[in-house]
N, C-alpha and C positions, 0 to 999 in steps of 0.2 A: 419902651423896651429897647435895649441896646441891640445893634445889629448882630453882635456875637450871641447874645441870649436868644434872639429870634432864630438865628441859624441853628443853634443847638436844639431848640424846641422843634423846628421843622424836621430835623434829622432823626429825632428819636421819640417823638411823642406818640405817633400812631401805632396801633397794634393790628397787624393782619393776623387773625387767629388761625393757626395752622392745625390741620387734623390729619390723622393717618389715613392712607388710602386703603382700599379693599384688597384682601388677599393675604394679610398677615395671619400667621397661625394663632389660633385662640387656645389658651391654656384651659384645661378642664379642672375647675376648682369648685368647691362647694360654695354656693352663694350664701350671703348673710341673710338675716331674717327679712321677710317680705316687706316689713314696714320700712326697711332701709333702702330697698331697691330703687325707689324713685327719688331718693335724696342725694343731691350733690353736696357733700360736706363743705366744700369751699364756698357755697352759696348760703346754706342754712346754718352753718356753725361759724364760730370764731369771728363774730361781727364786731368785736372790740379788741384790738391788740395794737402793739407797736413792736417793731423788730428792726434788724438790719438784714437786707436781702442781698444775696450774691448770686451771679449767674443769670439764668433765664434768657428770654429773647433779647433783652437789652444788654446782656453781658455786664450787669452791675457788679460792684464790689463794695460791700458794706454800705449799701444805700439805705438811708433811714426810710422806713415805710410805716404808715399808720392806717388803721381802718376804724371807722365808726359807722355802723349800719351799712348803708349802700355807698358810702363815700370812702375813697382810698387816696391817701396822699403820699407822694414821694418827694424827698428833699434833694436839692442841688446846691451848688456852691453859692449862687446869688439868686436863686429862684425856687419855686416849688410848683408841683402839678397836682391837681385834684381830679380824680376820675369818679364819675357817678356810675356805679356798677349796674344800676337799673336802666339807664338810658344809653350807656357807653359813650357819653360825652366827656371831654376833658378840658380843664382850664389851666393854662400855664400863666403863672403870676411872677412878675419881677417888679419889686417896689410897688408903685401904684398902677402899673401897666398890666393888662390881662389880655390873653389871646384864647379864644375858644375853638376847640377842634371837635369834629364829629366822630372821632375814634378815641378809644381809651389809651392811656399811656402804656408803653410796652412793659414797664415794670409792674403793672397790675396783673399781668398774666401769671398763673392761669386762673386767678380769682374772677377775672372778667370774661372768661371763656366758657362755652358749652352750656350756657344756662337753659337753652331750649332743647337739649339732647336728652334722650332716654338714658337712664343710668342703671348700671348693674354693678353692685359692690360685692367683691369677693375677698375673703380673708385668705392669707397664706396658711401654711400648715399650723395646726394648733400649737399655741405657745411659742411660735417662732418669733424671735426678737433680734434686733440689731441695736448697737449703740452708735449714735450720731452726735458728735460734739458734746459728749458726756451725758446725753439723754438716752435712756433705755426706751426703745421705740417698738411698738406693734406695727406690723406691715400690712397694708391693705392695697388691693388692686381694684381699679375702677375702669369699667368699659363704657364709653359714650358712643351712642349711635343716634343719627338724626331721626326725628319724628316723621320725616317724609321718606321718599324712596331713594335718597342719595346713597350711593354705594360707598359709605364712609364709616370707618371705625377709628376711634381714638382710645388709646390706653394710657392710663395714668397710675403711678405707684406712689403711695404716701408712706412716709415714716412718721408715725404718730407718737409723740413723746408722752410717756406715761405720767411724768411729773408736770406736764403742762396741759392736763385735761385732754390729751389726744391731739394737741396742735401739731400740724405737719411741719416738722423742722426741715424736712427734705421732700421735694416733690420732683418726680421724674415723669416727663411726658414723651411718649413715642410719636415722632412727627416724621412721616415719610422716610422711615428707616433711620432717622436721626433722633437722638435723645436730647431733650432740653431739660436741664436740671437746675432747680432753684433751691438754695439753702437759706434758712432763716436762723439768725443767732440773736442773743440778747432779747429774747421774746418776753414781753410783758402782756398779761391778759387784762391789765387795768385799763379802763376806758380812757382814751386820749382826750385832751382838752378840745371841746367842740370848736374853739376859735381857730384851731389848726386847719380846719376845712373851709374856712371862709375865703371868698374871693370877691373882687369888685363886682358890683351889680352890672356894669356895662363892660363887655369884652368885645374886641374886634374879632372878625372871622379869621381863622387860620388858613394858611396857604396849603396846597396839596403837598403830601410828603414825598421827598426824594427817596429812592430805594437804595442808594449807595450806603456803604458802611461809614459810620461817623467815628473818626479817630478821637474827636473831642469828648465824646460821651461813652465810648466803648460799646455803642449800640450796634447790633447786628443788622445786616441788610434784610429788608422785607422779602419774604418768599415770593417766588414768581406767582402771578395770579392764576395761571393754569394748573398750579400744583396745590392750591389751597381751597378750602371751603370756608366762607365766612358765616358764622351763626347769625340767626335773626336776633333782633333785640330781645333781651331776656324779659320774662314776666316778673313784675315786682314780687 
């Protein structure tokens, strides 16, 4: 792997999963059916798709993204990265070279986050809709709380496109009084080619992630450790 590609990977591959701190006002809305309360739709639904992602933690712009089951791939100019959403490992591949990291790629957020949190799904006012990038969307709010005693609350808002079987073309996550917004365009729900998620059998270990902002990738700086909570590895 070239020194340039290695530097880009180190600067933007890892994902420090941020969550909201305690003390934010909670809106009183009617919960959806009990059968949905424990389901994180980003984990249980939309396991096969391709799209272009913009925004998010990495500050991407029309980055090509694919998902097949627990594997998620993001394309770069001369490389690609595959994240396993069940183990939170990531492989960065350039040509025949491969580097393995113990954290998911930033572009996989929020699909790689909050897997072990309790989930409460609440709908907005009945029949409330918004149009995003030409898609009529139903709006849903999700509250994530840890299963242990950590005083943490995460709030997420999904714009679910009616013409894409509810795929969230826009996702907003409240993080320490700051909103992280990801948008998805050119969405296809057709299963991607499995070959897209392959990587060399042998990969070298990745170096620790710097926290500074990467001008080369547009990736944002990692949040300070004392202001975040990292979720445990998700259950398959």
